N, C-alpha and C positions, 0 to 999 in steps of 0.2 A: 443930449448926447447925439453926436453926428452918426451917420450911417456907417462910416468907416470904423468908428470906435465900437459900435454895436456889433459889427461883423467880427472884429478881432476878439471881442468878449465872448461871442458865441463859439468861435473856433477854440479858444482856450478852454471853455467849458466842455466842449465835445471831446477835445483831445485829452482831457484829464489834467490839464495844467492850471486849472483855476486856483488862484492863490488861497482861497478859503478852503478848498478841498485838501491841498497840500498841508496847510496849517493844521487842519483838523486831524489828519493822519499823524503828523509829527507830534501834536499835542498829546494824542492818546497813546502813542507808542512810548513817549517819554514818561507818561503817567504810569504805564505798566512797569517800566524799568525802575522808577522811583519806588513803587510799591514793593517790588522784589527786594530792592536794596534795604528798604525800611524793615521788611520782615526779617532779613538776614541780620541786620544790626540789632534788632530787638532780641533775636535768639542769642546772639553773642553776649548782649548785655545781661540776659537772663542767666547764662552760664557763669559770667563774671560775678554776678550778684551771689550765686550759690557758693562760688569759691571764696568770695570776700566776706561771707557770713562769719560771725564770731565763732572761733574754734574752741573746743573744750580744752581743758588743761592737758588731758591725755593726748589729744591730737597735736597740740603745740609741742609737747615733750617728744612725741614720736618724730615730728618734723625736725626738731632740733637734733635729735640723735642721728637721724639720717644725714643731715648736713655735716655733722661731725665725722661720721663714717666716710662720707664722700671726700671730705677734706683730707682725712688721714690717708685714704687710698691714693689720692692725687699726690700727696707729699711723698709717699713711699715710692710711687712710680717715678716721680721726679728725681728722688735720691738714687734710685737704681740706674736711671738713664745717665745721670751725671757721673756716677761711679764707673759705668761702662765706658763713657767717653774718656774719662781720666785714665782708665786702664789702657785703652787703645793708644792714647797719646804717649803714655809711658813706654809701651811696647815699641812704638815707632821710634822714639828717641833712643832706646837701647839698641835697636837694629841699626840705626844710622851711626851710632858710636862704634859698634862692632865693625861696620863696613869701613868707617874712617880709619880705624886701627889697621885693617888689612891694606888699605890704599896707601897709608904712610910707608909701609914696607918694613924691612928689617927682619930680624929673626923673631919668631914667635915661639913661645914655650907653653907647654902643658904639663900637667902632673899625672903620672900613671898610677894605677891602682896600688902600687907599692909605696907611693908617696915620693917618688923620685921625679925630678924635673927633666924633661927632654925637649929638644928643639924640633919644630915641624920642618919637614922637607918642603921644597918649592912646590911640588905637586899637591901636597896636603894644604899648603897655604892657598893655592889657586882654588881647591875644592871648597875650603872654608870661605873664601872671598865670594865664590859663586853662591854658596848657601846664604851668605849675608845679604847679597843683592836680592835674592828671592824673598828673604825675610823682610827687607825694606819694601819691596813691591807689594807684599801682602799686608804688612802692618800699616803702611802709610798711604792708604787709598783716599 
């Protein structure tokens, strides 16, 4: 080894950049990480082994009944949501039809408590048209 190579080797050793020293530190820190990972994996496998152990007939029956109850509950909630959506769509459609009738114009009739038919005045028609617009705005969001 030449003197120049020896001097650079000594400098690296003194400054802590020696390859063997860096490799040693890296090797041992990696070993610690692997040991921690291995311990965590074995703990998870132990829990999985406990849960995958053969269940008794009573435990299987209980799990089955719980799944059935969960499915029934989910189906009921789904039916309620679809009924609510259908109701909202129907209300929107009716409100739009009413507004369209008022926009078409012409004479509008109603039946009074005595069972007689009467015609709405222009002011009443405008009030009903405004009410129909608010109903559309509320129902068709």
